[in-house]
C-alpha positions as CSV (number, residue, x, y, z in Angstrom):
1,M,-0.1,0.0,0.0
2,N,1.2,3.4,-1.0
3,F,1.0,6.5,1.2
4,S,1.4,10.1,0.5
5,E,3.4,12.7,2.4
6,V,1.8,13.9,5.7
7,F,-0.1,17.0,5.3
8,K,-1.0,19.5,8.1
9,L,-4.5,19.5,9.4
10,S,-6.6,21.4,12.1
11,S,-9.6,20.1,14.0
12,L,-9.8,17.0,11.7
13,L,-11.5,19.2,9.0
14,C,-10.9,17.2,5.8
15,K,-13.6,16.2,3.3
16,F,-13.8,14.7,-0.3
17,S,-16.1,16.5,-2.7
18,P,-19.2,14.7,-3.6
19,D,-18.0,13.9,-7.1
20,G,-14.7,12.6,-5.7
21,K,-12.4,14.9,-7.7
22,Y,-11.1,17.1,-4.9
23,L,-10.0,17.1,-1.2
24,A,-10.6,20.0,1.1
25,S,-8.6,20.3,4.3
26,C,-8.3,23.2,6.8
27,V,-5.2,24.5,8.5
28,Q,-6.4,27.0,11.1
29,Y,-7.9,29.8,8.9
30,R,-6.7,28.6,5.5
31,L,-8.8,26.3,3.3
32,V,-6.7,24.1,1.0
33,V,-8.3,22.3,-2.1
34,R,-6.3,19.6,-3.6
35,D,-6.7,17.3,-6.7
36,V,-7.4,13.9,-5.5
37,N,-5.2,12.1,-8.2
38,T,-2.1,14.2,-7.8
39,L,-2.7,15.7,-4.4
40,Q,-1.5,19.0,-5.8
41,I,-2.9,22.3,-4.4
42,L,-5.6,23.6,-6.7
43,Q,-6.9,26.5,-4.7
44,L,-5.8,28.1,-1.4
45,Y,-8.3,30.4,0.4
46,T,-7.9,32.5,3.5
47,C,-10.7,32.9,5.8
48,L,-11.4,35.7,8.5
49,D,-10.9,33.3,11.5
50,Q,-10.1,29.8,12.3
51,I,-12.4,27.4,10.5
52,Q,-14.7,25.1,12.6
53,H,-16.8,23.4,9.9
54,I,-16.5,22.9,6.2
55,E,-19.2,21.4,3.8
56,W,-19.3,20.8,0.0
57,S,-22.2,21.7,-2.1
58,A,-24.0,18.7,-3.8
59,D,-22.5,19.6,-7.2
60,S,-19.0,20.2,-5.9
61,L,-18.9,23.7,-7.2
62,F,-18.9,25.6,-3.9
63,I,-17.6,25.0,-0.4
64,L,-18.6,26.7,2.8
65,C,-16.4,27.5,5.7
66,A,-18.3,28.2,9.1
67,M,-16.6,30.2,12.0
68,Y,-19.1,29.6,14.9
69,K,-17.2,31.8,17.3
70,R,-17.7,34.9,15.1
71,G,-21.0,34.0,13.6
72,L,-19.5,33.9,10.1
73,V,-19.9,31.7,7.0
74,Q,-17.7,32.2,3.9
75,V,-18.4,30.5,0.7
76,W,-15.7,29.9,-2.0
77,S,-16.1,28.8,-5.7
78,L,-13.9,26.4,-7.4
79,E,-14.8,27.6,-10.9
80,Q,-14.4,31.3,-10.1
81,P,-11.7,31.5,-7.5
82,E,-12.1,35.4,-7.4
83,W,-15.8,35.1,-6.3
84,H,-16.6,34.7,-2.7
85,C,-19.5,35.2,-0.3
86,K,-19.7,36.3,3.4
87,I,-22.6,35.8,5.7
88,D,-22.6,37.4,9.0
89,E,-25.4,36.3,11.5
90,G,-24.5,39.2,13.8
91,S,-25.7,39.2,17.4
92,A,-27.8,36.0,16.8
93,G,-24.7,33.9,16.7
94,L,-24.2,30.7,14.8
95,V,-24.2,27.0,16.0
96,A,-24.8,25.0,12.7
97,S,-24.6,25.6,9.0
98,C,-25.3,23.4,6.0
99,W,-26.2,23.3,2.4
100,S,-29.6,22.8,0.8
101,P,-29.7,20.0,-1.8
102,D,-29.6,22.4,-4.8
103,G,-26.2,23.8,-3.6
104,R,-27.5,27.4,-3.9
105,H,-28.9,27.9,-0.4
106,I,-27.3,28.0,2.9
107,L,-29.2,27.0,6.2
108,N,-27.7,28.8,9.4
109,T,-29.0,27.9,12.7
110,T,-28.6,30.7,15.3
111,E,-27.6,30.3,18.9
112,F,-30.2,28.8,21.2
113,H,-32.0,27.4,18.1
114,L,-34.1,30.6,17.9
115,R,-34.4,30.4,14.1
116,I,-33.0,29.1,10.9
117,T,-31.8,31.5,8.3
118,V,-32.1,30.5,4.7
119,W,-29.7,32.5,2.3
120,S,-29.9,32.4,-1.3
121,L,-26.6,32.7,-3.2
122,C,-28.6,33.4,-6.6
123,T,-31.1,35.9,-5.6
124,K,-29.6,37.2,-2.3
125,S,-32.9,36.8,-0.6
126,V,-33.3,35.7,3.0
127,S,-36.0,33.5,4.6
128,Y,-36.5,32.7,8.3
129,I,-37.9,29.6,10.0
130,K,-38.8,29.7,13.6
131,Y,-38.7,27.2,16.4
132,P,-36.3,24.7,15.2
133,K,-35.6,22.0,17.9
134,A,-32.2,21.3,19.2
135,C,-31.9,17.5,18.7
136,L,-29.6,15.0,17.3
137,Q,-31.2,15.0,13.8
138,G,-33.7,17.7,13.3
139,I,-33.4,18.5,9.7
140,T,-33.7,16.0,6.8
141,F,-34.2,16.5,3.0
142,T,-35.8,14.1,0.5
143,R,-33.4,12.4,-1.9
144,D,-34.8,14.3,-4.9
145,G,-34.2,17.7,-2.9
146,R,-38.0,18.8,-3.2
147,Y,-38.9,18.8,0.5
148,M,-37.3,19.4,3.8
149,A,-38.7,18.2,7.1
150,L,-37.8,20.2,10.2
151,A,-38.3,19.1,13.9
152,E,-39.7,21.9,16.0
153,R,-40.4,22.6,19.6
154,R,-43.3,25.0,20.5
155,D,-45.2,25.4,23.9
156,C,-43.4,22.2,25.2
157,K,-44.6,20.2,22.4
158,D,-42.9,18.5,19.5
159,Y,-43.9,19.4,15.9
160,V,-42.8,18.7,12.4
161,S,-42.8,21.1,9.5
162,I,-42.5,20.2,5.8
163,F,-41.2,22.9,3.4
164,V,-40.9,23.1,-0.3
165,C,-37.2,23.7,-1.1
166,S,-37.7,25.6,-4.2
167,D,-39.4,28.7,-2.4
168,W,-39.2,27.6,1.2
169,Q,-42.9,27.8,1.6
170,L,-44.6,25.8,4.3
171,L,-46.4,22.7,3.0
172,R,-47.4,20.7,6.0
173,H,-47.3,21.3,9.8
174,F,-48.4,18.7,12.2
175,D,-47.6,17.6,16.0
176,T,-46.0,14.3,16.9
177,D,-46.9,11.9,19.6
178,T,-43.4,12.1,21.2
179,Q,-42.2,13.2,24.6
180,D,-38.9,14.5,23.4
181,L,-38.4,14.1,19.7
182,T,-34.7,12.9,19.0
183,G,-34.5,12.5,15.3
184,I,-36.3,12.5,11.9
185,E,-35.3,10.7,8.7
186,W,-37.1,10.6,5.2
187,A,-37.4,7.2,3.3
188,P,-35.3,7.3,0.1
189,N,-38.4,7.3,-2.0
190,G,-39.6,10.5,-0.1
191,C,-42.9,9.0,0.9
192,V,-42.6,8.3,4.5
193,L,-40.9,10.2,7.3
194,A,-39.6,8.3,10.4
195,V,-39.7,10.1,13.7
196,W,-38.3,8.5,16.9
197,D,-38.5,9.7,20.4
198,T,-36.0,10.1,23.2
199,C,-33.8,7.1,24.3
200,L,-35.8,7.1,27.6
201,E,-38.9,5.7,25.6
202,Y,-38.9,3.3,22.8
203,K,-41.2,4.7,20.2
204,I,-40.8,5.3,16.4
205,L,-43.6,6.9,14.3
206,L,-44.2,6.7,10.5
207,Y,-45.8,9.7,8.7
208,S,-46.9,10.3,5.3
209,L,-46.0,13.4,3.2
210,D,-49.3,14.9,4.2
211,G,-48.8,14.4,7.8
212,R,-51.0,11.3,8.5
213,L,-49.7,8.9,11.1
214,L,-49.3,5.6,9.2
215,S,-48.0,3.4,12.1
216,A,-46.2,3.5,15.4
217,Y,-43.8,0.9,16.8
218,S,-42.6,0.0,20.3
219,A,-40.6,-3.1,21.1
220,Y,-40.5,-2.7,24.9
221,E,-41.0,-0.3,27.7
222,W,-39.3,0.9,30.9
223,S,-35.7,0.7,29.5
224,L,-33.5,2.6,27.3
225,G,-34.9,2.7,23.7
226,I,-33.8,3.7,20.3
227,K,-30.2,4.6,19.5
228,S,-29.9,4.6,15.7
229,V,-32.3,4.3,12.8
230,A,-31.5,3.6,9.0
231,W,-33.6,3.2,5.8
232,S,-32.7,0.6,3.3
233,P,-32.0,2.2,-0.1
234,S,-35.1,0.4,-1.6
235,S,-37.3,2.0,1.3
236,Q,-38.7,-1.5,1.8
237,F,-37.0,-2.0,5.3
238,L,-36.4,0.2,8.2
239,A,-33.7,-0.8,10.7
240,V,-33.9,0.2,14.3
241,G,-31.0,-0.2,16.6
242,S,-31.6,-0.1,20.4
243,Y,-29.8,0.1,23.6
244,D,-30.6,-3.7,24.3
245,G,-28.0,-4.7,21.6
246,K,-30.6,-5.8,19.0
247,V,-31.6,-4.6,15.6
248,R,-35.2,-4.7,14.6
249,I,-36.2,-4.8,11.0
250,L,-39.7,-3.3,10.0
251,N,-41.3,-3.9,6.5
252,H,-42.9,-1.2,4.5
253,V,-46.2,-2.8,4.1
254,T,-47.6,-3.4,7.7
255,W,-44.7,-1.6,9.5
256,K,-44.3,-4.6,11.6
257,M,-41.2,-6.3,12.8
258,I,-40.1,-9.2,10.3
259,T,-36.8,-10.1,12.1
260,E,-34.4,-9.2,14.6
261,F,-30.6,-9.5,15.1
262,G,-28.6,-9.6,18.1
263,H,-25.0,-9.2,19.0
264,P,-24.2,-12.3,21.1
265,A,-20.9,-12.5,23.0
266,T,-20.5,-16.1,21.8
267,I,-21.3,-17.2,18.2
268,N,-22.6,-20.7,17.9
269,N,-24.7,-20.7,14.7
270,P,-22.7,-22.8,12.1
271,K,-24.4,-20.9,9.3
272,I,-22.5,-17.7,10.3
273,V,-19.1,-17.1,8.8
274,V,-16.5,-15.6,11.3
275,Y,-13.2,-14.2,9.8
276,K,-10.4,-13.7,12.2
277,E,-7.4,-11.5,11.5
278,A,-4.2,-13.2,11.9
279,E,-0.9,-11.4,11.9
280,K,2.2,-12.9,10.5
281,S,5.8,-11.9,10.3
282,P,7.7,-12.6,7.2
283,Q,10.8,-15.0,7.5
284,L,14.0,-13.0,7.2
285,G,17.2,-14.7,6.4
286,L,20.7,-13.6,7.5
287,G,21.5,-12.5,4.0
288,C,18.7,-10.0,3.9
289,L,20.0,-8.0,6.9
290,S,21.3,-4.7,6.1
291,F,22.1,-1.5,7.8
292,P,20.3,1.7,6.9
293,P,22.3,4.5,5.2
294,P,23.6,7.3,7.3
295,G,20.9,9.8,8.0
296,A,18.1,7.6,7.2
297,G,15.3,7.3,9.7
298,A,15.1,4.2,11.9
299,S,12.6,1.5,10.5
300,P,11.7,-2.0,11.9
301,L,13.5,-4.9,10.3
302,L,10.3,-6.9,10.4
303,S,7.1,-5.5,9.0
304,S,4.0,-7.5,10.1
305,E,1.5,-8.6,7.6
306,S,-2.1,-9.7,8.3
307,K,-4.6,-11.9,6.7
308,Y,-8.1,-13.2,7.3
309,E,-8.7,-16.8,8.3
310,I,-12.1,-18.6,8.8
311,A,-12.6,-19.3,12.5
312,S,-14.3,-22.3,13.6
313,V,-17.5,-21.8,15.8
314,P,-18.1,-21.3,18.7
315,V,-16.2,-18.0,18.8
316,S,-16.2,-15.9,22.0
317,L,-15.9,-12.0,21.6
318,Q,-14.7,-9.8,24.3
319,T,-17.2,-7.2,25.7
320,L,-16.6,-4.0,27.2
321,K,-18.3,-3.2,30.6
322,P,-20.3,-0.1,30.1
323,V,-20.1,2.8,32.7
324,T,-23.7,3.0,33.6
325,D,-23.3,6.1,36.0
326,R,-22.5,8.4,33.2
327,A,-24.6,10.0,30.3
328,N,-24.5,8.2,26.9
329,P,-23.2,4.7,27.9
330,K,-21.2,2.7,25.4
331,I,-23.9,0.2,24.9
332,G,-26.5,-0.6,22.3
333,I,-26.4,-0.4,18.4
334,G,-24.8,2.9,17.5
335,M,-24.3,2.4,13.9
336,L,-26.5,0.9,11.0
337,A,-25.6,0.8,7.4
338,F,-27.4,-1.0,4.4
339,S,-25.6,-2.2,1.3
340,P,-26.6,-0.4,-2.0
341,D,-28.7,-3.3,-3.1
342,S,-30.5,-3.5,0.3
343,Y,-29.4,-7.2,0.7
344,F,-27.0,-6.8,3.5
345,L,-27.0,-4.8,6.8
346,A,-23.8,-3.8,8.8
347,T,-24.2,-2.9,12.5
348,R,-22.0,-1.9,15.3
349,N,-22.5,-2.6,19.1
350,G,-21.0,-0.2,21.5
351,Q,-20.1,-3.0,24.1
352,L,-18.0,-4.9,21.4
353,C,-16.2,-1.8,20.1
354,R,-13.9,0.7,21.6
355,R,-13.1,4.0,19.9
356,G,-14.8,2.8,16.7
357,C,-12.6,-0.5,16.5
358,C,-13.5,-4.0,17.5
359,L,-11.8,-5.3,20.6
360,T,-11.3,-8.6,18.9
361,P,-10.0,-9.1,15.2
362,Y,-13.2,-10.7,14.0
363,C,-15.5,-10.0,11.1
364,V,-18.8,-11.7,11.3
365,L,-21.1,-12.3,8.3
366,W,-24.7,-12.9,9.1
367,P,-26.9,-15.1,7.0
368,Q,-29.2,-13.5,4.6
369,V,-32.9,-13.4,5.8
């Protein structure tokens, strides 16, 4: 495997463009755009303060840089490097900034989530949306970019508003049967909106585009509930990961559970394929030993290699004991991802992982339903 030279980076701000042609990285207040193939610098932009967030537009023509401390957003163009845009939220402050799907509008969330300001790069018009809720996933767009759903909090009650992205007019507004709404997510076909409640109550609600409640699902009560939600690309399945370490799959016809998957510490099913990473050190003869030239950096004589071997069941996986007296315990299904053809589902259990990596070098393939 070949590696490039090391480049400077600030605050882990490094993102590929959606078309895969460019790589943007930040070094304090400078934005560096490189060509992916050659890693040569194509553009170098200087912002007014240290950059805290960057995001590409959907067409990879623009990139925004947010400076939350100063309430500023600067937008740069790759096609016209001399063009730039500065958005100042003033005394209202700034806590979040993102692109609309068309790549020509910017949505800024002010401090204390008092409002969302929609700025147009084409007409320079400004629109305001009040009462956005401060939650984990409060804004979601349909895949075709036509509609935006926004979670709101008014008079100690949760609501959802649906806007038309072409003119930001309100299309639907309805209340949700939730105690403390945590997230919303459109189905890929844009016909159903999933709304889930706080982790203290297991409840997920399915709404149509016109605000009708299609179904409500709850797996259990009196325990920590939903931790992650993911739609399949075909919109036929909805995967719900919970704090009990299980994933439940709902179908799009009756919105009932069709199956569930667990994360057992011991795998006994012979139909499950378990791959174990095995490290091996290459054999080095005496004739291969050589001293590095003067001035060269120290390098190990032996470079370890790894390969995957099929492990025989039963296989025991190490578990991480969670700290239950602190907020956000490392338990439950925190990550869900469907394959593009909706045939496979990848999940991650917090008790079997630490810092995003598995404690044991195993890869488990679950049988297809």
